[in-house]
KOLMILO-253129 format. One record per atom (N, C-alpha, C, CB): residue in three letters; chain; atom name; x, y, z. Coordinates in steps of 0.02 Angstrom, whole numbers. Glycine has a CB too. Layout:
# KOLMILO-253129
<type = ALA mol = A atom = CA X = X Y = Y Z = Z>
...
This chain:
# KOLMILO-253129
<type = UNK mol = A atom = N X = -320 Y = 950 Z = 4682>
<type = UNK mol = A atom = CA X = -352 Y = 976 Z = 4622>
<type = UNK mol = A atom = C X = -310 Y = 956 Z = 4561>
<type = UNK mol = A atom = CB X = -360 Y = 1052 Z = 4626>
<type = UNK mol = A atom = N X = -344 Y = 933 Z = 4510>
<type = UNK mol = A atom = CA X = -310 Y = 917 Z = 4448>
<type = UNK mol = A atom = C X = -303 Y = 981 Z = 4407>
<type = UNK mol = A atom = CB X = -349 Y = 862 Z = 4408>
<type = UNK mol = A atom = N X = -242 Y = 1000 Z = 4390>
<type = UNK mol = A atom = CA X = -233 Y = 1063 Z = 4353>
<type = UNK mol = A atom = C X = -243 Y = 1056 Z = 4278>
<type = UNK mol = A atom = CB X = -164 Y = 1090 Z = 4365>
<type = UNK mol = A atom = N X = -261 Y = 997 Z = 4255>
<type = UNK mol = A atom = CA X = -267 Y = 986 Z = 4182>
<type = UNK mol = A atom = C X = -325 Y = 1025 Z = 4153>
<type = UNK mol = A atom = CB X = -275 Y = 911 Z = 4168>
<type = UNK mol = A atom = N X = -382 Y = 1024 Z = 4187>
<type = UNK mol = A atom = CA X = -441 Y = 1058 Z = 4160>
<type = UNK mol = A atom = C X = -431 Y = 1133 Z = 4153>
<type = UNK mol = A atom = CB X = -502 Y = 1044 Z = 4205>
<type = UNK mol = A atom = N X = -405 Y = 1169 Z = 4204>
<type = UNK mol = A atom = CA X = -393 Y = 1241 Z = 4194>
<type = UNK mol = A atom = C X = -340 Y = 1255 Z = 4141>
<type = UNK mol = A atom = CB X = -372 Y = 1273 Z = 4259>
<type = UNK mol = A atom = N X = -289 Y = 1213 Z = 4136>
<type = UNK mol = A atom = CA X = -237 Y = 1224 Z = 4085>
<type = UNK mol = A atom = C X = -265 Y = 1215 Z = 4015>
<type = UNK mol = A atom = CB X = -178 Y = 1178 Z = 4097>
<type = UNK mol = A atom = N X = -306 Y = 1164 Z = 4006>
<type = UNK mol = A atom = CA X = -336 Y = 1152 Z = 3940>
<type = UNK mol = A atom = C X = -385 Y = 1208 Z = 3923>
<type = UNK mol = A atom = CB X = -372 Y = 1083 Z = 3939>
<type = UNK mol = A atom = N X = -424 Y = 1230 Z = 3973>
<type = UNK mol = A atom = CA X = -470 Y = 1285 Z = 3962>
<type = UNK mol = A atom = C X = -432 Y = 1349 Z = 3943>
<type = UNK mol = A atom = CB X = -513 Y = 1298 Z = 4024>
<type = UNK mol = A atom = N X = -377 Y = 1362 Z = 3978>
<type = UNK mol = A atom = CA X = -337 Y = 1421 Z = 3962>
<type = UNK mol = A atom = C X = -306 Y = 1416 Z = 3893>
<type = UNK mol = A atom = CB X = -282 Y = 1430 Z = 4015>
<type = UNK mol = A atom = N X = -285 Y = 1356 Z = 3874>
<type = UNK mol = A atom = CA X = -257 Y = 1347 Z = 3807>
<type = UNK mol = A atom = C X = -310 Y = 1359 Z = 3753>
<type = UNK mol = A atom = CB X = -227 Y = 1277 Z = 3799>
<type = UNK mol = A atom = N X = -370 Y = 1335 Z = 3766>
<type = UNK mol = A atom = CA X = -425 Y = 1347 Z = 3717>
<type = UNK mol = A atom = C X = -442 Y = 1421 Z = 3713>
<type = UNK mol = A atom = CB X = -487 Y = 1306 Z = 3737>
<type = UNK mol = A atom = N X = -446 Y = 1454 Z = 3771>
<type = UNK mol = A atom = CA X = -460 Y = 1526 Z = 3771>
<type = UNK mol = A atom = C X = -406 Y = 1565 Z = 3733>
<type = UNK mol = A atom = CB X = -467 Y = 1553 Z = 3842>
<type = UNK mol = A atom = N X = -343 Y = 1547 Z = 3747>
<type = UNK mol = A atom = CA X = -288 Y = 1581 Z = 3713>
<type = UNK mol = A atom = C X = -290 Y = 1568 Z = 3638>
<type = UNK mol = A atom = CB X = -221 Y = 1560 Z = 3743>
<type = UNK mol = A atom = N X = -305 Y = 1507 Z = 3619>
<type = UNK mol = A atom = CA X = -309 Y = 1491 Z = 3548>
<type = UNK mol = A atom = C X = -365 Y = 1528 Z = 3513>
<type = UNK mol = A atom = CB X = -319 Y = 1416 Z = 3538>
<type = UNK mol = A atom = N X = -423 Y = 1534 Z = 3546>
<type = UNK mol = A atom = CA X = -478 Y = 1573 Z = 3517>
<type = UNK mol = A atom = C X = -458 Y = 1646 Z = 3512>
<type = UNK mol = A atom = CB X = -542 Y = 1566 Z = 3560>
<type = UNK mol = A atom = N X = -421 Y = 1671 Z = 3561>
<type = UNK mol = A atom = CA X = -398 Y = 1741 Z = 3558>
<type = UNK mol = A atom = C X = -349 Y = 1753 Z = 3501>
<type = UNK mol = A atom = CB X = -365 Y = 1760 Z = 3624>
<type = UNK mol = A atom = N X = -303 Y = 1706 Z = 3492>
<type = UNK mol = A atom = CA X = -254 Y = 1713 Z = 3437>
<type = UNK mol = A atom = C X = -291 Y = 1710 Z = 3370>
<type = UNK mol = A atom = CB X = -200 Y = 1658 Z = 3440>
<type = UNK mol = A atom = N X = -338 Y = 1664 Z = 3364>
<type = UNK mol = A atom = CA X = -378 Y = 1660 Z = 3302>
<type = UNK mol = A atom = C X = -415 Y = 1726 Z = 3289>
<type = UNK mol = A atom = CB X = -428 Y = 1602 Z = 3306>
<type = UNK mol = A atom = N X = -442 Y = 1755 Z = 3342>
<type = UNK mol = A atom = CA X = -478 Y = 1818 Z = 3335>
<type = UNK mol = A atom = C X = -432 Y = 1875 Z = 3314>
<type = UNK mol = A atom = CB X = -512 Y = 1836 Z = 3399>
<type = UNK mol = A atom = N X = -371 Y = 1876 Z = 3341>
<type = UNK mol = A atom = CA X = -323 Y = 1928 Z = 3322>
<type = UNK mol = A atom = C X = -302 Y = 1921 Z = 3249>
<type = UNK mol = A atom = CB X = -262 Y = 1927 Z = 3368>
<type = UNK mol = A atom = N X = -293 Y = 1859 Z = 3228>
<type = UNK mol = A atom = CA X = -269 Y = 1848 Z = 3159>
<type = UNK mol = A atom = C X = -323 Y = 1855 Z = 3107>
<type = UNK mol = A atom = CB X = -238 Y = 1779 Z = 3154>
<type = UNK mol = A atom = N X = -386 Y = 1841 Z = 3124>
<type = UNK mol = A atom = CA X = -439 Y = 1840 Z = 3074>
<type = UNK mol = A atom = C X = -485 Y = 1900 Z = 3074>
<type = UNK mol = A atom = CB X = -479 Y = 1779 Z = 3085>
<type = UNK mol = A atom = N X = -491 Y = 1935 Z = 3129>
<type = UNK mol = A atom = CA X = -539 Y = 1990 Z = 3133>
<type = UNK mol = A atom = C X = -512 Y = 2053 Z = 3099>
<type = UNK mol = A atom = CB X = -556 Y = 2005 Z = 3205>
<type = UNK mol = A atom = N X = -557 Y = 2091 Z = 3070>
<type = UNK mol = A atom = CA X = -539 Y = 2154 Z = 3038>
<type = UNK mol = A atom = C X = -569 Y = 2213 Z = 3075>
<type = UNK mol = A atom = CB X = -562 Y = 2154 Z = 2966>
<type = UNK mol = A atom = N X = -614 Y = 2200 Z = 3122>
<type = UNK mol = A atom = CA X = -645 Y = 2253 Z = 3161>
<type = UNK mol = A atom = C X = -601 Y = 2267 Z = 3222>
<type = UNK mol = A atom = CB X = -717 Y = 2234 Z = 3182>
<type = UNK mol = A atom = N X = -587 Y = 2330 Z = 3236>
<type = UNK mol = A atom = CA X = -541 Y = 2348 Z = 3291>
<type = UNK mol = A atom = C X = -571 Y = 2330 Z = 3359>
<type = UNK mol = A atom = CB X = -525 Y = 2422 Z = 3288>
<type = UNK mol = A atom = N X = -636 Y = 2335 Z = 3367>
<type = UNK mol = A atom = CA X = -667 Y = 2318 Z = 3431>
<type = UNK mol = A atom = C X = -660 Y = 2243 Z = 3444>
<type = UNK mol = A atom = CB X = -742 Y = 2339 Z = 3430>
<type = UNK mol = A atom = N X = -673 Y = 2202 Z = 3394>
<type = UNK mol = A atom = CA X = -666 Y = 2130 Z = 3403>
<type = UNK mol = A atom = C X = -593 Y = 2110 Z = 3412>
<type = UNK mol = A atom = CB X = -696 Y = 2093 Z = 3342>
<type = UNK mol = A atom = N X = -548 Y = 2148 Z = 3383>
<type = UNK mol = A atom = CA X = -477 Y = 2136 Z = 3394>
<type = UNK mol = A atom = C X = -458 Y = 2148 Z = 3467>
<type = UNK mol = A atom = CB X = -434 Y = 2180 Z = 3347>
<type = UNK mol = A atom = N X = -484 Y = 2202 Z = 3496>
<type = UNK mol = A atom = CA X = -471 Y = 2216 Z = 3566>
<type = UNK mol = A atom = C X = -502 Y = 2163 Z = 3611>
<type = UNK mol = A atom = CB X = -498 Y = 2285 Z = 3585>
<type = UNK mol = A atom = N X = -561 Y = 2139 Z = 3593>
<type = UNK mol = A atom = CA X = -593 Y = 2086 Z = 3632>
<type = UNK mol = A atom = C X = -552 Y = 2022 Z = 3629>
<type = UNK mol = A atom = CB X = -665 Y = 2074 Z = 3606>
<type = UNK mol = A atom = N X = -521 Y = 2007 Z = 3573>
<type = UNK mol = A atom = CA X = -480 Y = 1948 Z = 3567>
<type = UNK mol = A atom = C X = -417 Y = 1953 Z = 3610>
<type = UNK mol = A atom = CB X = -461 Y = 1936 Z = 3494>
<type = UNK mol = A atom = N X = -388 Y = 2013 Z = 3613>
<type = UNK mol = A atom = CA X = -330 Y = 2024 Z = 3656>
<type = UNK mol = A atom = C X = -350 Y = 2015 Z = 3729>
<type = UNK mol = A atom = CB X = -299 Y = 2094 Z = 3645>
<type = UNK mol = A atom = N X = -408 Y = 2039 Z = 3748>
<type = UNK mol = A atom = CA X = -433 Y = 2030 Z = 3816>
<type = UNK mol = A atom = C X = -443 Y = 1956 Z = 3832>
<type = UNK mol = A atom = CB X = -498 Y = 2069 Z = 3827>
<type = UNK mol = A atom = N X = -467 Y = 1918 Z = 3784>
<type = UNK mol = A atom = CA X = -476 Y = 1846 Z = 3794>
<type = UNK mol = A atom = C X = -409 Y = 1812 Z = 3806>
<type = UNK mol = A atom = CB X = -511 Y = 1815 Z = 3733>
<type = UNK mol = A atom = N X = -357 Y = 1833 Z = 3770>
<type = UNK mol = A atom = CA X = -291 Y = 1805 Z = 3780>
<type = UNK mol = A atom = C X = -264 Y = 1823 Z = 3849>
<type = UNK mol = A atom = CB X = -243 Y = 1829 Z = 3726>
<type = UNK mol = A atom = N X = -275 Y = 1885 Z = 3871>
<type = UNK mol = A atom = CA X = -251 Y = 1905 Z = 3937>
<type = UNK mol = A atom = C X = -288 Y = 1867 Z = 3993>
<type = UNK mol = A atom = CB X = -261 Y = 1981 Z = 3946>
<type = UNK mol = A atom = N X = -352 Y = 1854 Z = 3983>
<type = UNK mol = A atom = CA X = -389 Y = 1814 Z = 4033>
<type = UNK mol = A atom = C X = -364 Y = 1742 Z = 4035>
<type = UNK mol = A atom = CB X = -464 Y = 1815 Z = 4017>
<type = UNK mol = A atom = N X = -344 Y = 1715 Z = 3979>
<type = UNK mol = A atom = CA X = -314 Y = 1648 Z = 3978>
<type = UNK mol = A atom = C X = -249 Y = 1647 Z = 4018>
<type = UNK mol = A atom = CB X = -302 Y = 1624 Z = 3906>
<type = UNK mol = A atom = N X = -209 Y = 1698 Z = 4010>
<type = UNK mol = A atom = CA X = -147 Y = 1703 Z = 4049>
<type = UNK mol = A atom = C X = -162 Y = 1709 Z = 4123>
<type = UNK mol = A atom = CB X = -105 Y = 1763 Z = 4025>
<type = UNK mol = A atom = N X = -213 Y = 1747 Z = 4141>
<type = UNK mol = A atom = CA X = -233 Y = 1752 Z = 4212>
<type = UNK mol = A atom = C X = -253 Y = 1684 Z = 4240>
<type = UNK mol = A atom = CB X = -291 Y = 1801 Z = 4220>
<type = UNK mol = A atom = N X = -290 Y = 1645 Z = 4201>
<type = UNK mol = A atom = CA X = -311 Y = 1579 Z = 4223>
<type = UNK mol = A atom = C X = -250 Y = 1534 Z = 4235>
<type = UNK mol = A atom = CB X = -358 Y = 1547 Z = 4172>
<type = UNK mol = A atom = N X = -201 Y = 1538 Z = 4191>
<type = UNK mol = A atom = CA X = -140 Y = 1498 Z = 4200>
<type = UNK mol = A atom = C X = -102 Y = 1520 Z = 4262>
<type = UNK mol = A atom = CB X = -95 Y = 1503 Z = 4138>
<type = UNK mol = A atom = N X = -97 Y = 1585 Z = 4273>
<type = UNK mol = A atom = CA X = -60 Y = 1610 Z = 4331>
<type = UNK mol = A atom = C X = -93 Y = 1588 Z = 4396>
<type = UNK mol = A atom = CB X = -55 Y = 1686 Z = 4329>
<type = UNK mol = A atom = N X = -158 Y = 1594 Z = 4401>
<type = UNK mol = A atom = CA X = -193 Y = 1575 Z = 4462>
<type = UNK mol = A atom = C X = -191 Y = 1499 Z = 4473>
<type = UNK mol = A atom = CB X = -265 Y = 1600 Z = 4461>
<type = UNK mol = A atom = N X = -198 Y = 1461 Z = 4419>
<type = UNK mol = A atom = CA X = -195 Y = 1388 Z = 4425>
<type = UNK mol = A atom = C X = -125 Y = 1366 Z = 4446>
<type = UNK mol = A atom = CB X = -214 Y = 1355 Z = 4359>
<type = UNK mol = A atom = N X = -74 Y = 1395 Z = 4417>
<type = UNK mol = A atom = CA X = -6 Y = 1377 Z = 4436>
<type = UNK mol = A atom = C X = 8 Y = 1397 Z = 4509>
<type = UNK mol = A atom = CB X = 45 Y = 1411 Z = 4390>
<type = UNK mol = A atom = N X = -21 Y = 1452 Z = 4531>
<type = UNK mol = A atom = CA X = -11 Y = 1473 Z = 4600>
<type = UNK mol = A atom = C X = -44 Y = 1425 Z = 4649>
<type = UNK mol = A atom = CB X = -39 Y = 1543 Z = 4611>
<type = UNK mol = A atom = N X = -102 Y = 1398 Z = 4631>
<type = UNK mol = A atom = CA X = -136 Y = 1352 Z = 4677>
<type = UNK mol = A atom = C X = -107 Y = 1282 Z = 4676>
<type = UNK mol = A atom = CB X = -209 Y = 1349 Z = 4661>
<type = UNK mol = A atom = N X = -77 Y = 1261 Z = 4620>
<type = UNK mol = A atom = CA X = -52 Y = 1193 Z = 4615>
<type = UNK mol = A atom = C X = 22 Y = 1187 Z = 4633>
<type = UNK mol = A atom = CB X = -62 Y = 1167 Z = 4546>
<type = UNK mol = A atom = N X = 62 Y = 1237 Z = 4617>
<type = UNK mol = A atom = CA X = 133 Y = 1234 Z = 4631>
<type = UNK mol = A atom = C X = 148 Y = 1284 Z = 4686>
<type = UNK mol = A atom = CB X = 176 Y = 1250 Z = 4566>
<type = UNK mol = A atom = N X = 169 Y = 1259 Z = 4743>
<type = UNK mol = A atom = CA X = 186 Y = 1303 Z = 4798>
<type = UNK mol = A atom = C X = 259 Y = 1324 Z = 4791>
<type = UNK mol = A atom = CB X = 174 Y = 1268 Z = 4866>
<type = UNK mol = A atom = N X = 270 Y = 1388 Z = 4778>
<type = UNK mol = A atom = CA X = 337 Y = 1414 Z = 4770>
<type = UNK mol = A atom = C X = 363 Y = 1442 Z = 4836>
<type = UNK mol = A atom = CB X = 338 Y = 1469 Z = 4715>
<type = UNK mol = A atom = N X = 422 Y = 1470 Z = 4834>
<type = UNK mol = A atom = CA X = 451 Y = 1499 Z = 4895>
<type = UNK mol = A atom = C X = 412 Y = 1561 Z = 4917>
<type = UNK mol = A atom = CB X = 525 Y = 1518 Z = 4884>
<type = UNK mol = A atom = N X = 386 Y = 1598 Z = 4869>
<type = UNK mol = A atom = CA X = 345 Y = 1656 Z = 4884>
<type = UNK mol = A atom = C X = 271 Y = 1639 Z = 4875>
<type = UNK mol = A atom = CB X = 366 Y = 1717 Z = 4840>
<type = UNK mol = A atom = N X = 231 Y = 1645 Z = 4927>
<type = UNK mol = A atom = CA X = 160 Y = 1628 Z = 4919>
<type = UNK mol = A atom = C X = 122 Y = 1681 Z = 4881>
<type = UNK mol = A atom = CB X = 128 Y = 1617 Z = 4987>
<type = UNK mol = A atom = N X = 71 Y = 1660 Z = 4845>
<type = UNK mol = A atom = CA X = 24 Y = 1703 Z = 4809>
<type = UNK mol = A atom = C X = 57 Y = 1744 Z = 4753>
<type = UNK mol = A atom = CB X = -9 Y = 1750 Z = 4858>
<type = UNK mol = A atom = N X = 112 Y = 1721 Z = 4725>
<type = UNK mol = A atom = CA X = 143 Y = 1760 Z = 4671>
<type = UNK mol = A atom = C X = 102 Y = 1758 Z = 4608>
<type = UNK mol = A atom = CB X = 213 Y = 1732 Z = 4657>
<type = UNK mol = A atom = N X = 70 Y = 1702 Z = 4593>
<type = UNK mol = A atom = CA X = 28 Y = 1698 Z = 4533>
<type = UNK mol = A atom = C X = -31 Y = 1745 Z = 4537>
<type = UNK mol = A atom = CB X = 4 Y = 1628 Z = 4523>
<type = UNK mol = A atom = N X = -60 Y = 1752 Z = 4596>
<type = UNK mol = A atom = CA X = -117 Y = 1797 Z = 4604>
<type = UNK mol = A atom = C X = -96 Y = 1869 Z = 4598>
<type = UNK mol = A atom = CB X = -150 Y = 1785 Z = 4672>
<type = UNK mol = A atom = N X = -37 Y = 1885 Z = 4622>
<type = UNK mol = A atom = CA X = -11 Y = 1954 Z = 4616>
<type = UNK mol = A atom = C X = 2 Y = 1971 Z = 4543>
<type = UNK mol = A atom = CB X = 53 Y = 1963 Z = 4659>
<type = UNK mol = A atom = N X = 33 Y = 1924 Z = 4507>
<type = UNK mol = A atom = CA X = 44 Y = 1935 Z = 4436>
<type = UNK mol = A atom = C X = -21 Y = 1941 Z = 4398>
<type = UNK mol = A atom = CB X = 87 Y = 1879 Z = 4406>
<type = UNK mol = A atom = N X = -71 Y = 1902 Z = 4417>
<type = UNK mol = A atom = CA X = -137 Y = 1906 Z = 4385>
<type = UNK mol = A atom = C X = -168 Y = 1975 Z = 4397>
<type = UNK mol = A atom = CB X = -184 Y = 1851 Z = 4411>
<type = UNK mol = A atom = N X = -159 Y = 2002 Z = 4457>
<type = UNK mol = A atom = CA X = -183 Y = 2069 Z = 4472>
<type = UNK mol = A atom = C X = -149 Y = 2121 Z = 4428>
<type = UNK mol = A atom = CB X = -173 Y = 2086 Z = 4546>
<type = UNK mol = A atom = N X = -84 Y = 2114 Z = 4418>
<type = UNK mol = A atom = CA X = -48 Y = 2160 Z = 4373>
<type = UNK mol = A atom = C X = -73 Y = 2154 Z = 4301>
<type = UNK mol = A atom = CB X = 28 Y = 2147 Z = 4375>
<type = UNK mol = A atom = N X = -88 Y = 2094 Z = 4279>
<type = UNK mol = A atom = CA X = -114 Y = 2084 Z = 4211>
<type = UNK mol = A atom = C X = -182 Y = 2117 Z = 4205>
<type = UNK mol = A atom = CB X = -119 Y = 2009 Z = 4194>
<type = UNK mol = A atom = N X = -224 Y = 2113 Z = 4257>
<type = UNK mol = A atom = CA X = -289 Y = 2145 Z = 4255>
<type = UNK mol = A atom = C X = -282 Y = 2221 Z = 4250>
<type = UNK mol = A atom = CB X = -330 Y = 2126 Z = 4317>
<type = UNK mol = A atom = N X = -234 Y = 2249 Z = 4287>
<type = UNK mol = A atom = CA X = -222 Y = 2322 Z = 4283>
<type = UNK mol = A atom = C X = -198 Y = 2342 Z = 4214>
<type = UNK mol = A atom = CB X = -171 Y = 2343 Z = 4337>
<type = UNK mol = A atom = N X = -152 Y = 2304 Z = 4186>
<type = UNK mol = A atom = CA X = -127 Y = 2318 Z = 4118>
<type = UNK mol = A atom = C X = -184 Y = 2312 Z = 4067>
<type = UNK mol = A atom = CB X = -69 Y = 2270 Z = 4100>
<type = UNK mol = A atom = N X = -228 Y = 2262 Z = 4076>
<type = UNK mol = A atom = CA X = -284 Y = 2252 Z = 4029>
<type = UNK mol = A atom = C X = -332 Y = 2311 Z = 4034>
<type = UNK mol = A atom = CB X = -321 Y = 2186 Z = 4045>
<type = UNK mol = A atom = N X = -344 Y = 2337 Z = 4094>
<type = UNK mol = A atom = CA X = -388 Y = 2395 Z = 4100>
<type = UNK mol = A atom = C X = -359 Y = 2456 Z = 4066>
<type = UNK mol = A atom = CB X = -402 Y = 2410 Z = 4175>
<type = UNK mol = A atom = N X = -294 Y = 2467 Z = 4073>
<type = UNK mol = A atom = CA X = -262 Y = 2523 Z = 4039>
<type = UNK mol = A atom = C X = -264 Y = 2513 Z = 3963>
<type = UNK mol = A atom = CB X = -190 Y = 2531 Z = 4063>
<type = UNK mol = A atom = N X = -254 Y = 2451 Z = 3941>
<type = UNK mol = A atom = CA X = -256 Y = 2437 Z = 3869>
<type = UNK mol = A atom = C X = -325 Y = 2450 Z = 3840>
<type = UNK mol = A atom = CB X = -236 Y = 2364 Z = 3856>
<type = UNK mol = A atom = N X = -377 Y = 2433 Z = 3877>
<type = UNK mol = A atom = CA X = -444 Y = 2446 Z = 3853>
<type = UNK mol = A atom = C X = -458 Y = 2520 Z = 3848>
<type = UNK mol = A atom = CB X = -496 Y = 2413 Z = 3900>
<type = UNK mol = A atom = N X = -436 Y = 2559 Z = 3897>
<type = UNK mol = A atom = CA X = -446 Y = 2631 Z = 3894>
<type = UNK mol = A atom = C X = -411 Y = 2664 Z = 3835>
<type = UNK mol = A atom = CB X = -422 Y = 2663 Z = 3958>
<type = UNK mol = A atom = N X = -348 Y = 2647 Z = 3826>
<type = UNK mol = A atom = CA X = -310 Y = 2676 Z = 3770>
<type = UNK mol = A atom = C X = -336 Y = 2650 Z = 3704>
<type = UNK mol = A atom = CB X = -235 Y = 2661 Z = 3778>
<type = UNK mol = A atom = N X = -350 Y = 2585 Z = 3701>
<type = UNK mol = A atom = CA X = -374 Y = 2555 Z = 3638>
<type = UNK mol = A atom = C X = -441 Y = 2585 Z = 3616>
<type = UNK mol = A atom = CB X = -381 Y = 2481 Z = 3645>
<type = UNK mol = A atom = N X = -487 Y = 2593 Z = 3662>
<type = UNK mol = A atom = CA X = -552 Y = 2621 Z = 3643>
<type = UNK mol = A atom = C X = -545 Y = 2695 Z = 3623>
<type = UNK mol = A atom = CB X = -601 Y = 2614 Z = 3701>
<type = UNK mol = A atom = N X = -500 Y = 2731 Z = 3655>
<type = UNK mol = A atom = CA X = -488 Y = 2800 Z = 3635>
<type = UNK mol = A atom = C X = -461 Y = 2803 Z = 3563>
<type = UNK mol = A atom = CB X = -439 Y = 2835 Z = 3684>
<type = UNK mol = A atom = N X = -416 Y = 2759 Z = 3547>
<type = UNK mol = A atom = CA X = -389 Y = 2757 Z = 3479>
<type = UNK mol = A atom = C X = -443 Y = 2737 Z = 3429>
<type = UNK mol = A atom = CB X = -330 Y = 2707 Z = 3474>
<type = UNK mol = A atom = N X = -485 Y = 2689 Z = 3447>
<type = UNK mol = A atom = CA X = -539 Y = 2667 Z = 3402>
<type = UNK mol = A atom = C X = -589 Y = 2724 Z = 3391>
<type = UNK mol = A atom = CB X = -574 Y = 2605 Z = 3430>
<type = UNK mol = A atom = N X = -607 Y = 2759 Z = 3444>
<type = UNK mol = A atom = CA X = -654 Y = 2815 Z = 3436>
<type = UNK mol = A atom = C X = -625 Y = 2870 Z = 3392>
<type = UNK mol = A atom = CB X = -672 Y = 2844 Z = 3505>
<type = UNK mol = A atom = N X = -561 Y = 2885 Z = 3401>
<type = UNK mol = A atom = CA X = -530 Y = 2936 Z = 3358>
<type = UNK mol = A atom = C X = -526 Y = 2912 Z = 3285>
<type = UNK mol = A atom = CB X = -459 Y = 2953 Z = 3384>
<type = UNK mol = A atom = N X = -512 Y = 2848 Z = 3276>
<type = UNK mol = A atom = CA X = -511 Y = 2820 Z = 3209>
<type = UNK mol = A atom = C X = -580 Y = 2825 Z = 3176>
<type = UNK mol = A atom = CB X = -487 Y = 2747 Z = 3210>
<type = UNK mol = A atom = N X = -632 Y = 2811 Z = 3215>
<type = UNK mol = A atom = CA X = -699 Y = 2815 Z = 3188>
<type = UNK mol = A atom = C X = -718 Y = 2887 Z = 3170>
<type = UNK mol = A atom = CB X = -750 Y = 2785 Z = 3238>
<type = UNK mol = A atom = N X = -696 Y = 2934 Z = 3210>
<type = UNK mol = A atom = CA X = -710 Y = 3004 Z = 3195>
<type = UNK mol = A atom = C X = -675 Y = 3027 Z = 3131>
<type = UNK mol = A atom = CB X = -689 Y = 3049 Z = 3253>
<type = UNK mol = A atom = N X = -615 Y = 3003 Z = 3120>
<type = UNK mol = A atom = CA X = -577 Y = 3024 Z = 3061>
<type = UNK mol = A atom = C X = -597 Y = 2987 Z = 2998>
<type = UNK mol = A atom = CB X = -503 Y = 3014 Z = 3074>
<type = UNK mol = A atom = N X = -609 Y = 2922 Z = 3003>
<type = UNK mol = A atom = CA X = -620 Y = 2881 Z = 2944>
<type = UNK mol = A atom = C X = -692 Y = 2855 Z = 2936>
<type = UNK mol = A atom = CB X = -574 Y = 2822 Z = 2945>
<type = UNK mol = A atom = N X = -733 Y = 2862 Z = 2987>
<type = UNK mol = A atom = CA X = -802 Y = 2837 Z = 2987>
<type = UNK mol = A atom = C X = -805 Y = 2761 Z = 2980>
<type = UNK mol = A atom = CB X = -842 Y = 2870 Z = 2931>
<type = UNK mol = A atom = N X = -752 Y = 2726 Z = 3000>
<type = UNK mol = A atom = CA X = -751 Y = 2653 Z = 3001>
<type = UNK mol = A atom = C X = -701 Y = 2630 Z = 3054>
<type = UNK mol = A atom = CB X = -732 Y = 2625 Z = 2931>
<type = UNK mol = A atom = N X = -712 Y = 2570 Z = 3079>
<type = UNK mol = A atom = CA X = -664 Y = 2542 Z = 3127>
<type = UNK mol = A atom = C X = -631 Y = 2479 Z = 3098>
<type = UNK mol = A atom = CB X = -700 Y = 2525 Z = 3192>
<type = UNK mol = A atom = N X = -632 Y = 2473 Z = 3033>
<type = UNK mol = A atom = CA X = -599 Y = 2417 Z = 3000>
<type = UNK mol = A atom = C X = -524 Y = 2426 Z = 3000>
<type = UNK mol = A atom = CB X = -625 Y = 2409 Z = 2927>
<type = UNK mol = A atom = N X = -489 Y = 2375 Z = 3021>
<type = UNK mol = A atom = CA X = -416 Y = 2379 Z = 3027>
<type = UNK mol = A atom = C X = -383 Y = 2380 Z = 2958>
<type = UNK mol = A atom = CB X = -389 Y = 2321 Z = 3068>
<type = UNK mol = A atom = N X = -416 Y = 2352 Z = 2908>
<type = UNK mol = A atom = CA X = -387 Y = 2350 Z = 2841>
<type = UNK mol = A atom = C X = -383 Y = 2419 Z = 2809>
<type = UNK mol = A atom = CB X = -429 Y = 2304 Z = 2796>
<type = UNK mol = A atom = N X = -425 Y = 2465 Z = 2829>
<type = UNK mol = A atom = CA X = -428 Y = 2530 Z = 2798>
<type = UNK mol = A atom = C X = -386 Y = 2583 Z = 2833>
<type = UNK mol = A atom = CB X = -499 Y = 2554 Z = 2794>
<type = UNK mol = A atom = N X = -347 Y = 2563 Z = 2883>
<type = UNK mol = A atom = CA X = -303 Y = 2609 Z = 2919>
<type = UNK mol = A atom = C X = -239 Y = 2618 Z = 2879>
<type = UNK mol = A atom = CB X = -288 Y = 2584 Z = 2992>
<type = UNK mol = A atom = N X = -221 Y = 2680 Z = 2861>
<type = UNK mol = A atom = CA X = -158 Y = 2689 Z = 2824>
<type = UNK mol = A atom = C X = -98 Y = 2680 Z = 2871>
<type = UNK mol = A atom = CB X = -156 Y = 2760 Z = 2791>
<type = UNK mol = A atom = N X = -49 Y = 2642 Z = 2849>
<type = UNK mol = A atom = CA X = 9 Y = 2629 Z = 2889>
<type = UNK mol = A atom = C X = 67 Y = 2675 Z = 2874>
<type = UNK mol = A atom = CB X = 31 Y = 2558 Z = 2880>
<type = UNK mol = A atom = N X = 66 Y = 2709 Z = 2817>
<type = UNK mol = A atom = CA X = 120 Y = 2754 Z = 2801>
<type = UNK mol = A atom = C X = 112 Y = 2820 Z = 2838>
<type = UNK mol = A atom = CB X = 124 Y = 2766 Z = 2725>
<type = UNK mol = A atom = N X = 167 Y = 2854 Z = 2848>
<type = UNK mol = A atom = CA X = 166 Y = 2917 Z = 2884>
<type = UNK mol = A atom = C X = 144 Y = 2974 Z = 2838>
<type = UNK mol = A atom = CB X = 235 Y = 2931 Z = 2915>
<type = UNK mol = A atom = N X = 99 Y = 3015 Z = 2863>
<type = UNK mol = A atom = CA X = 75 Y = 3072 Z = 2824>
<type = UNK mol = A atom = C X = 102 Y = 3135 Z = 2857>
<type = UNK mol = A atom = CB X = -3 Y = 3074 Z = 2820>
<type = UNK mol = A atom = N X = 143 Y = 3172 Z = 2821>
<type = UNK mol = A atom = CA X = 171 Y = 3235 Z = 2847>
<type = UNK mol = A atom = C X = 119 Y = 3290 Z = 2838>
<type = UNK mol = A atom = CB X = 237 Y = 3254 Z = 2811>
<type = UNK mol = A atom = N X = 109 Y = 3326 Z = 2892>
<type = UNK mol = A atom = CA X = 58 Y = 3380 Z = 2889>
<type = UNK mol = A atom = C X = 90 Y = 3447 Z = 2878>
<type = UNK mol = A atom = CB X = 17 Y = 3382 Z = 2953>
């Protein structure tokens, strides 16, 4: 198998994800861009596992499974934060989130 096509596809996916993180102002689209970047990393891990035989078999697939678990947790926490932000501010725009600390 030629590993060039999956590597190029993963690079394109990661580049689109980085562009989405840098350019998007909507929190939901920002989370989707992060997920796209994590999927690109999964593609690289699985491709490297199938093309390069290391001393430990299936290590790339195991790491990809860990990335999927981390991505699922990130989606749960991220959506909870976005829902709370929408309840408080009635918008999910990242530009309108105050970054300074407010003492209550």
